[in-house]
C-alpha atoms as one frame of an Amber mdcrd trajectory, in Angstrom:
protein
 126.709 100.321 108.468 125.191 103.762 109.025 121.845 103.951 107.208 121.271
 107.609 106.405 118.877 107.306 103.435 115.500 105.562 103.240 113.909 104.383
  99.990 110.192 103.580 100.065 109.387 100.985  97.409 111.501  98.028  96.249
 110.498  98.117  92.594 112.689  99.120  89.670 112.763 102.843  90.521 113.548
 102.153  94.175 116.294  99.739  93.177 117.952 102.269  90.872 117.763 105.049
  93.467 119.168 102.793  96.194 122.055 101.545  94.058 122.961 105.071  92.931
 122.942 106.434  96.494 124.893 103.454  97.835 127.501 103.895  95.099 127.912
 107.497  96.302 128.724 106.277  99.808 125.324 106.430 101.508 123.902 103.687
 103.675 120.451 102.899 102.291 117.484 101.217 103.953 114.796 100.077 101.486
 111.222  99.488 102.658 108.451  97.654 100.835 104.941  96.764 101.976 104.954
  93.479 100.055 106.235  90.123 101.192 108.943  90.282  98.549 110.677  92.810
  96.343 109.973  93.703  92.739 106.841  95.857  92.862 104.894  95.434  89.631
 107.704  93.191  88.357 105.985  90.442  90.234 106.184  86.658  90.246 103.739
  84.597  92.285 104.914  81.117  93.202 102.317  78.432  93.895 102.247  74.652
  94.277 101.262  74.514  90.597 104.114  76.696  89.332 105.111  80.347  88.917
 103.031  83.148  87.406 104.422  86.450  86.092 101.252  88.409  86.817 102.561
  91.971  86.647 104.683  93.679  83.980 105.429  91.190  81.210 108.789  92.295
  79.775 111.328  95.107  79.544 112.827  96.771  76.485 116.203  98.499  76.302
 117.155 101.779  74.628 119.173 103.848  77.114 122.892 103.049  77.659 122.576
 103.187  81.456 119.759 100.646  81.492 121.587  98.558  78.905 124.549  98.360
  81.277 122.239  97.171  84.061 120.706  94.543  81.770 124.220  93.338  80.897
 124.853  92.874  84.620 121.719  90.750  84.887 122.862  88.653  81.927 126.120
  87.929  83.747 124.122  86.807  86.795 121.915  84.547  84.673 118.846  86.503
  85.782 117.435  87.453  82.390 116.769  86.086  78.935 115.353  87.369  75.660
 111.734  86.632  74.726 111.824  87.444  71.015 108.731  85.380  70.260 106.483
  88.082  71.727 108.517  91.195  70.851 111.946  91.725  69.325 114.419  92.402
  72.119 111.925  91.811  74.950 113.730  90.993  78.198 112.162  88.889  80.933
 113.454  87.859  84.323 114.792  84.377  85.013 113.270  82.444  86.667 110.574
  85.147  86.983 110.063  88.850  86.354 110.883  89.713  89.956 114.466  88.629
  89.193 114.939  91.883  87.252 114.932  93.632  90.629 116.033  90.896  93.031
 119.259  90.232  91.139 120.002  93.965  91.163 119.918  94.055  94.959 122.088
  90.952  95.371 125.634  91.636  96.462 125.101  95.384  96.873 127.097  96.821
  99.762 125.470  99.627 101.688 121.843  98.509 101.058 119.523  96.754 103.504
 115.955  95.737 102.616 112.925  95.400 104.893 109.760  93.855 103.429 106.295
  93.710 104.960 106.546  97.277 106.298 104.005  99.716 104.829 105.025 103.320
 105.423 101.930 105.295 106.399 103.600 108.512 107.563 106.832 110.460 107.117
 107.517 112.603 110.173 109.982 115.496 110.434 112.181 115.584 113.525 115.289
 117.567 114.377 117.532 114.699 113.295 115.802 114.108 109.948 112.802 112.046
 108.859 111.110 109.138 110.647 109.030 106.525 108.813 106.020 105.022 110.627
 103.425 102.405 109.785  99.729 102.607 110.750 100.448 100.837 114.059 103.059
 103.381 115.095 106.114 101.216 114.468 108.881 103.384 113.123 112.347 103.487
 111.580 114.830 106.322 111.445 115.652 109.090 111.597 117.039 109.340 108.060
 118.788 112.319 106.505 117.052 111.747 103.169 114.031 109.826 101.877 113.201
 108.682  98.341 109.571 107.755  97.709 109.477 105.286  94.806 105.781 104.423
  94.924 102.828 105.136  92.602 102.022 108.845  92.490  98.791 108.728  94.563
 100.599 106.908  97.364 103.606 109.223  97.133 101.368 112.302  97.250  99.615
 110.961 100.346 102.986 110.723 102.112 104.425 114.026 100.873 101.568 116.504
 100.515 102.498 118.296 103.758 106.088 118.866 102.592 105.595 121.620 100.056
 103.502 122.639  97.090 105.939 121.101  94.607 104.734 117.606  95.456 101.150
 118.534  94.544 102.229 118.033  90.924 102.033 114.314  91.574  98.292 114.760
  91.175  98.849 115.372  87.453  99.937 111.747  86.962  97.242 109.228  86.031
  97.214 105.436  85.835  95.092 102.716  84.266  94.268  99.669  86.423  94.551
  95.997  85.507  92.510  93.123  86.883  94.524  89.955  86.351  93.629  86.271
  86.389  96.063  83.508  87.336  94.818  80.049  86.359  96.214  76.506  86.207
  94.574  73.760  84.147  95.005  69.994  84.189  95.385  69.803  80.413  96.774
  72.283  77.864  94.239  74.688  76.397  93.869  74.590  72.632  95.357  78.051
  72.201  98.582  79.688  70.981 101.055  80.525  73.731 100.336  84.248  73.321
  97.003  84.647  71.510  96.582  87.656  69.250  93.966  90.116  70.486  91.877
  92.461  68.383  91.732  96.208  68.897  88.295  95.926  70.514  89.259  93.067
  72.834  88.445  93.423  76.507  91.712  91.647  77.245  95.082  93.387  77.284
  97.147  90.192  77.344  96.929  86.417  77.727 100.027  84.243  78.050 100.856
  80.601  78.684 103.571  80.754  81.332 105.588  77.813  79.998 106.250  79.900
  76.879 108.245  82.387  78.935 111.368  80.258  79.129 112.830  76.776  79.551
 112.839  77.228  83.328 109.041  77.504  83.392 108.239  73.798  83.165 105.143
  72.585  85.033 102.892  69.539  85.096  99.982  71.917  84.501  98.999  74.527
  81.921  99.491  77.908  83.600  97.973  81.127  82.249  98.068  84.804  83.134
  95.199  86.818  81.674  95.045  90.606  82.065  91.823  92.506  81.385  91.863
  95.748  79.418  92.100  99.080  81.210  88.443  99.920  80.527  87.176  96.529
  81.689  89.421  96.649  84.760  88.189 100.128  85.673  84.611  98.873  85.686
  85.421  95.975  88.021  88.397  97.169  90.080  86.428  97.462  93.334  85.110
  93.890  93.160  86.672  91.298  95.448  89.424  89.183  93.953  87.801  85.818
  94.646  84.542  86.969  93.056  86.394  88.082  89.931  87.938  84.682  89.168
  84.813  83.206  87.479  84.117  86.573  85.816  87.583  86.713  84.273  87.396
  83.050  83.270  84.186  83.744  81.343  85.758  86.771  79.727  88.808  84.699
  78.735  86.598  81.986  77.234  84.422  84.463  75.339  87.416  86.342  73.932
  89.272  83.169  72.909  86.233  81.411  71.452  87.157  78.043  72.977  85.878
  76.051  75.924  87.847  76.894  79.054  87.409  74.213  81.743  87.275  74.831
  85.455  90.868  75.456  86.594  92.517  73.470  89.356  93.855  76.804  90.633
  92.476  80.286  90.110  93.296  83.630  91.660  92.588  87.267  90.900  94.922
  90.209  91.423  94.118  93.918  91.364  96.741  96.300  90.042  95.307  99.757
  90.754  98.310 101.515  89.241  99.218  99.112  86.471 100.049 101.435  83.599
 100.904 105.133  83.471  98.474 106.977  81.201  99.715 110.517  81.878 103.317
 110.998  83.034 104.731 114.139  84.645 107.472 114.545  82.045 110.285 115.118
  84.548 112.619 112.412  85.883 112.049 113.173  89.587 110.776 115.707  92.119
 112.737 117.093  95.067 111.795 119.088  98.149 113.248 122.586  98.459 115.924
 121.360 100.891 116.759 118.311  98.780 116.059 115.791 101.536 112.873 114.317
 100.013 112.610 112.934  96.490 110.103 111.106  94.307 110.886 108.641  91.514
 108.916 106.101  89.517 107.339 105.321  86.172 104.837 108.118  86.756 107.667
 110.578  86.168 108.683 109.650  82.613 106.293 106.997  81.310 105.038 103.403
  81.374 108.188 101.434  80.707 110.420  99.503  83.082 113.457 101.265  81.653
 111.948 104.692  82.390 111.287 103.711  86.016 114.949 102.694  86.304 116.149
 105.987  84.802 113.850 108.006  87.074 115.252 106.284  90.150 118.840 106.665
  88.961 118.425 110.388  88.215 116.715 110.983  91.560 119.517 109.175  93.353
 122.138 111.229  91.546 120.384 114.470  92.455 120.163 113.499  96.129 123.659
 112.035  96.364
């Protein structure tokens, strides 16, 4: 298989761009710095069970995304979570399945994880992708950058003034707690939060589907954007007791010491200011940018951005 297009980022936007380009006859190599694929549609698996610690659910409005969701239904990779929001879709067995299942069985797409692209170099034959140690892949005729805007701008700022518009996109961070308890907490599965709460979300993981059984009570707790901004530079291990205290104070119940606790920093958790265009392209059409920063903070909009970018480059 001749791989002539590179996609940087194996989240929802990268998936949609890769599938669209592959359907048009291109060989696509997808790169992601993480150990697995999914981006912010993330599921962390531990000895205590699985935690959906990134985006919590998807909603469907656009026909193109609806068709993709129907494909996931056929694969058994999704189910409806109406108890939290009418029509909310979550991955099965975890949120990462929304992307993983989309890559499965796709001809013309190869995926490399654990490779963080630090530089895009221009050579006579196209573009070469390198990491900070000088390891490289390519050349590729075309490159799609499906990463958060600050990271995309860092890779593309030498390729034309048009990419400077990525600086107009802004994000809110999220500091997230993953915790497992020996006994169930005396709380609803998804506690209601007041408008002034310093939490954005708290969820018992077993409530997310029949496939989420565990011998322990697993929780994901996400701090509000303002609280996360204040603490985003603190180390993850140091934030575990801080977030536990916050959780206890906000819930008004005693929260015991967990048998497992971990913190996770999402620097680019939620788009606050989107660009308002589905994608950006270089003047020669060989470099493109897609992602939720283009159209807005919804999984569906990331998918549409990637699909439109792929169509434009195909």
